[in-house]
BAFIVO-21770 format. One record per residue (C-alpha): residue in one letter; x, y, z. Coordinates in nm, 4 decimals. Layout:
A_X_Y_Z
...
This chain:
M_-11.1611_-2.0243_-10.3238
E_-11.0847_-2.3905_-10.3717
I_-11.0515_-2.4782_-10.7389
A_-11.2013_-2.8008_-10.8728
D_-10.9418_-2.9588_-11.1018
A_-11.0345_-2.9318_-11.4711
N_-11.3972_-2.8496_-11.3898
P_-11.4757_-2.4995_-11.5201
E_-11.8503_-2.5401_-11.4727
K_-11.8169_-2.6200_-11.1024
N_-11.5697_-2.3364_-11.0544
R_-11.8054_-2.0916_-11.2242
E_-12.0811_-2.2056_-10.9866
T_-11.8513_-2.1583_-10.6858
L_-11.7642_-1.8059_-10.7937
T_-12.1245_-1.7177_-10.8696
D_-12.2179_-1.8132_-10.5131
L_-11.9288_-1.6117_-10.3676
L_-12.0258_-1.3054_-10.5705
D_-12.3918_-1.3428_-10.4733
Q_-12.2973_-1.3535_-10.1060
N_-12.0608_-1.0561_-10.1279
A_-12.2305_-0.7969_-10.3443
G_-12.1573_-0.4285_-10.3580
S_-11.7928_-0.3859_-10.4594
D_-11.6621_-0.1973_-10.7614
L_-11.4088_-0.4577_-10.8684
Y_-11.3629_-0.8297_-10.7995
L_-11.0314_-1.0095_-10.8447
L_-11.0303_-1.3869_-10.9029
P_-10.7389_-1.6296_-10.8473
E_-10.4952_-1.7526_-11.1083
L_-10.6357_-2.0271_-11.3343
W_-10.9643_-2.0124_-11.1431
S_-11.1463_-2.2252_-11.3998
T_-10.9063_-2.5220_-11.4208
G_-10.6269_-2.5179_-11.1656
Y_-10.2939_-2.6819_-11.2503
T_-10.4163_-2.9662_-11.4713
Q_-10.1379_-2.9348_-11.7243
L_-10.2139_-3.2451_-11.9323
L_-10.5688_-3.1185_-11.9900
W_-10.4940_-2.7515_-12.0503
S_-10.4945_-2.7738_-12.4294
K_-10.8337_-2.9459_-12.4363
L_-10.9796_-2.7140_-12.1735
A_-10.8523_-2.4051_-12.3512
E_-11.0105_-2.5133_-12.6771
E_-11.3426_-2.5972_-12.5124
D_-11.3764_-2.3353_-12.2402
T_-11.1877_-2.0161_-12.3263
Y_-11.4948_-1.8583_-12.4852
V_-11.7301_-1.9970_-12.2196
N_-11.5194_-1.8602_-11.9336
M_-11.4796_-1.5230_-12.1019
S_-11.8535_-1.5050_-12.1643
W_-11.9225_-1.5926_-11.8012
M_-11.6860_-1.3209_-11.6743
A_-11.8344_-1.0668_-11.9147
G_-12.1884_-1.1617_-11.8145
Q_-12.1162_-1.1415_-11.4427
A_-11.9544_-0.7996_-11.4835
R_-12.2462_-0.6693_-11.6877
I_-12.5245_-0.8128_-11.4702
R_-12.3633_-0.6938_-11.1468
N_-12.2383_-0.3623_-11.2890
Q_-11.8902_-0.4417_-11.1532
W_-11.5377_-0.4887_-11.2871
I_-11.4164_-0.8509_-11.2803
G_-11.0629_-0.9736_-11.3447
G_-10.8749_-1.3005_-11.3147
S_-10.6541_-1.5522_-11.4928
I_-10.7632_-1.8449_-11.7113
I_-10.6084_-2.0913_-11.9526
A_-10.6748_-1.9526_-12.2993
V_-10.5811_-1.9853_-12.6657
N_-10.3915_-1.6919_-12.8161
S_-10.4201_-1.5627_-13.1722
D_-10.1472_-1.8037_-13.2877
G_-10.3271_-2.1059_-13.1406
A_-10.0848_-2.1385_-12.8485
I_-10.2005_-2.2004_-12.4900
V_-10.1409_-1.9114_-12.2487
N_-10.2076_-1.8155_-11.8873
R_-10.4131_-1.5013_-11.9553
F_-10.5384_-1.2337_-11.7173
L_-10.8663_-1.0810_-11.8349
L_-11.0339_-0.7693_-11.6969
F_-11.3939_-0.6864_-11.7900
N_-11.5608_-0.3523_-11.7237
R_-11.9081_-0.2820_-11.5862
K_-12.0625_-0.3240_-11.9318
G_-11.9055_-0.6656_-11.9783
I_-11.6516_-0.5381_-12.2302
L_-11.2949_-0.6720_-12.2202
A_-11.0905_-0.3736_-12.0984
C_-10.7460_-0.5348_-12.0965
Q_-10.5635_-0.8667_-12.1082
Y_-10.2157_-0.9825_-12.0118
D_-10.0401_-1.3124_-12.0868
K_-9.8165_-1.4302_-11.8017
V_-9.4565_-1.3490_-11.8890
H_-9.2721_-1.5289_-11.6075
L_-9.3738_-1.8930_-11.6401
F_-9.3293_-2.1106_-11.3307
R_-9.0956_-2.3912_-11.4334
P_-9.1354_-2.6117_-11.1225
L_-9.4956_-2.6703_-11.2362
Q_-9.3876_-2.7021_-11.6026
E_-9.5675_-2.3921_-11.7238
D_-9.2778_-2.3397_-11.9633
I_-9.3519_-2.6772_-12.1265
Y_-9.7284_-2.6443_-12.1623
L_-9.7727_-2.2691_-12.2096
K_-9.6531_-1.9907_-12.4347
A_-9.5055_-1.6996_-12.2371
G_-9.6245_-1.3467_-12.2914
N_-9.3652_-1.1049_-12.4243
S_-9.4816_-0.7619_-12.3151
L_-9.5375_-0.5538_-12.0051
S_-9.8901_-0.5729_-11.8693
P_-10.1270_-0.2972_-11.9821
I_-10.2334_-0.0119_-11.7564
I_-10.6052_0.0565_-11.7299
D_-10.7629_0.3697_-11.5835
I_-11.0740_0.3068_-11.3737
D_-11.2399_0.6202_-11.2402
G_-10.9070_0.8035_-11.2249
V_-10.7157_0.5152_-11.0626
R_-10.4473_0.3355_-11.2636
F_-10.4461_-0.0451_-11.2403
A_-10.2126_-0.3085_-11.3870
P_-10.2441_-0.6898_-11.3725
A_-9.9795_-0.9454_-11.2806
I_-9.9868_-1.3207_-11.2246
C_-9.8342_-1.5155_-10.9331
Y_-9.4655_-1.5837_-11.0161
D_-9.4382_-1.2315_-11.1608
L_-9.4100_-1.1143_-10.7987
R_-9.0507_-1.2407_-10.7879
F_-8.9448_-0.9987_-11.0635
P_-8.9365_-0.6475_-10.9150
E_-8.8212_-0.4849_-11.2391
M_-9.1590_-0.5539_-11.3985
F_-9.3431_-0.3814_-11.1149
R_-9.0971_-0.0905_-11.1103
N_-9.1447_-0.0328_-11.4831
L_-9.5191_-0.0132_-11.4295
A_-9.4845_0.2040_-11.1191
M_-9.2788_0.4564_-11.3157
Q_-9.5771_0.4826_-11.5505
G_-9.7985_0.5804_-11.2590
V_-9.9701_0.2574_-11.1564
D_-10.1670_0.2957_-10.8327
V_-10.2917_-0.0613_-10.7829
F_-10.1444_-0.3952_-10.8926
L_-10.3992_-0.6742_-10.9413
V_-10.2267_-1.0073_-10.8739
S_-10.4025_-1.3380_-10.9422
S_-10.2160_-1.6291_-10.7876
E_-10.1851_-1.9995_-10.7061
W_-9.9156_-1.9885_-10.4378
P_-9.8519_-2.2919_-10.2129
F_-9.7950_-2.3273_-9.8389
P_-9.4209_-2.4112_-9.8437
R_-9.3574_-2.0578_-9.9739
E_-9.6293_-1.8739_-9.7813
H_-9.3778_-1.6469_-9.6084
A_-9.2195_-1.5518_-9.9400
L_-9.5591_-1.4574_-10.0840
R_-9.6340_-1.2175_-9.8002
V_-9.2876_-1.0588_-9.8095
L_-9.2902_-1.0165_-10.1868
V_-9.6355_-0.8571_-10.1879
E_-9.5378_-0.6113_-9.9158
A_-9.2080_-0.5352_-10.0900
R_-9.3814_-0.4572_-10.4195
C_-9.6105_-0.2183_-10.2284
I_-9.3387_-0.0406_-10.0329
E_-9.0767_-0.0033_-10.3034
N_-9.3277_0.1186_-10.5642
Q_-9.5564_0.3177_-10.3332
A_-9.8598_0.1363_-10.4663
F_-10.1401_-0.0901_-10.3518
V_-10.1450_-0.4636_-10.4264
A_-10.4683_-0.6585_-10.4398
L_-10.3883_-1.0305_-10.4165
S_-10.6280_-1.3157_-10.4945
N_-10.4656_-1.6494_-10.4095
R_-10.6414_-1.9855_-10.4157
I_-10.6689_-2.2320_-10.1274
G_-10.6957_-2.6103_-10.0928
L_-10.5318_-2.9200_-10.2352
D_-10.5099_-2.9997_-10.6028
G_-10.4912_-3.3445_-10.7622
S_-10.1103_-3.3393_-10.7580
G_-10.0963_-3.2825_-10.3827
N_-10.0087_-2.9127_-10.3953
N_-10.1570_-2.7283_-10.0970
F_-10.2280_-2.3604_-10.1635
C_-10.2021_-2.1041_-9.8868
G_-10.4614_-1.8351_-9.9567
G_-10.3783_-1.5160_-9.7725
S_-10.5650_-1.3043_-10.0252
G_-10.5869_-0.9410_-9.9303
I_-10.5369_-0.5749_-10.0018
F_-10.1957_-0.4347_-9.9128
S_-10.0673_-0.0778_-9.9021
P_-9.7222_0.0833_-9.8727
M_-9.8083_0.1546_-9.5094
G_-9.9144_-0.2026_-9.4244
V_-10.1963_-0.4544_-9.4608
I_-10.5433_-0.3122_-9.5139
A_-10.7391_-0.6377_-9.5184
E_-10.6313_-1.0009_-9.5358
A_-10.7976_-1.3410_-9.5460
G_-10.6705_-1.6659_-9.4018
S_-10.6936_-2.0070_-9.5659
M_-11.0742_-2.0377_-9.5735
P_-11.3058_-1.9670_-9.8718
G_-11.4414_-1.6167_-9.8837
V_-11.4108_-1.2626_-10.0122
V_-11.1934_-0.9835_-9.8723
K_-11.3543_-0.6426_-9.9221
M_-11.2099_-0.3018_-9.8406
D_-11.2160_0.0530_-9.9733
I_-10.8873_0.1815_-10.1153
D_-10.8033_0.5418_-10.0298
I_-10.6184_0.6741_-10.3331
D_-10.5888_1.0215_-10.1792
E_-10.3876_0.8702_-9.8930
L_-10.1551_0.7060_-10.1450
R_-10.1035_1.0287_-10.3361
K_-10.0294_1.2225_-10.0168
L_-9.7643_0.9621_-9.9316
R_-9.6038_1.0007_-10.2740
E_-9.5994_1.3778_-10.2386
S_-9.4532_1.3785_-9.8879
F_-9.1991_1.1013_-9.9541
P_-9.1249_1.0906_-10.3299
C_-8.8633_0.8148_-10.3162
L_-8.9073_0.7086_-10.6795
S_-8.7780_1.0498_-10.7855
H_-8.4627_0.9891_-10.5787
R_-8.3360_0.7073_-10.8013
I_-7.9826_0.7560_-10.9358
K_-7.9144_0.7185_-11.3080
G_-7.6409_0.4661_-11.3729
V_-7.7026_0.2975_-11.0403
D_-8.0772_0.2410_-11.0089
F_-8.1563_0.2604_-11.3814
E_-7.9749_0.2991_-11.7146
């Protein structure tokens, strides 16, 4: 989706239309900062005014549609600091897990305007499948994904705002996280220009250790595909590379 700068109401309307037009999935993943985009000077105000509204909207959409919904928004943490927070709501509209972005993207001054998270993302079991969230720049830190993979994560949910100049890097990093951890990655990356002239590349999709399952281009829309967890588990059984790591070389 394109994100309207600092306009949560319009962005909620855009997402409502997309969900209405693409009903029937179990889980929907929204882009990073879907409600505001990178409007750093306004984040504090928007977080104070819209954190609860955006959370209530996500919860309501999940409950009404009987679907899981996750994505990243600007939010206020318990200490009053502004964070980039991934929220995942279950079918009843209950907050199932949250994760504050740990690796802040300094070229866009996230480290100045936001408080970094300080813990590994939580793992949530959905119908016997283990999911874990991540946000955009996290993709460049393979240790985080490996730590989660060693705890049995099947699917990484990655919300993102990744621009065109680094489009190739995004695709390579997503595929690498899949292959090296023998896990799926679902990526939701925004498109369009923001007010600062950043042009975002899209390329949202579902990726597996064996290749791309489904991928979008740079147009608005929804990528939908079934994930075959049995296929993933057969791969892990037939080629258990994570068990071949060497202590002292691959881990301490």
